[in-house]
C-alpha positions, 0 to 999 in steps of 0.5 A: 541513507534516504531511509535512515534520514526519513526514519530519524525525522519521523522518530524525532517527530514522535519524541517532540509530538506534543499532545494533539487530539486524535492521530497525527496524520502527517506523522502516519503518512511518513511512517507509512512511507518509511515502511514502504522504503524498508520493504523496498530495501528488503527486496533488493538486499544481497544477504538474508541478514540484511533482508531480515533487518529491513523486514524487522524495521517494516514490521516495527513501523507497521505496529507503530502505525497501528498503535497510532491509529493508522490502518493498512489497506491491503485489498486481496485479489478478487475484492471489488475495486473501491475508488474511495480507498484504491488507485487503479495503477494498472488495468488487466484485461480479462475475458471473465465478466465476473472479474470485471472491476475487481482487484487483480493484484496489490501493488502497494498498500494504502493507509486509512486514519479514522476511517478516512483514506489518506493514501490509496492502495495501488492496485491492478484492476481487472477490466472485462473485454469481450472477445473479438467476434470471429469474422464471418466467411462466405 
C-alpha cells in the first residue's frame, strides 16, 4: 500500500508539474524511491506473476527517471570508491592491497541529476588489512 500511495503522489506531481526549467529534483528523488520500493516488493513476492509485475513497474520508473534527466549510479565491483557518488554502508576486509578502497558489492543504486549526486549509491567497500604477523618462538 505504501508503494501505491507513493506512486500515486509521484504521478500526480507529473501531471501537475508545471514548466520549471531543468529537471524536477524532488520528483526524481521520489521516482528513485518508488523504483527501490518496487524492486523490494519484487524480491519478496510469492509468485512469478507478482514478481514480473513489480519488475515491470521498476523498469517503467527507471525509464521515467532517465527521460526526466536522472541517471542511476550503479558502480560495479572493482570500481574505485568515490565519496562524491557513493556511501560506504559496509566494509569488507581483504588481504589484497590492490582491492583497497574499491567497491565489493552494490547494495543500492544512487541517483545523479545534471551531474550532481542527489542520492549516493550504497556500497560495500574493500578495506585492506594486512595479515597479522606470525608470533616468533624461541
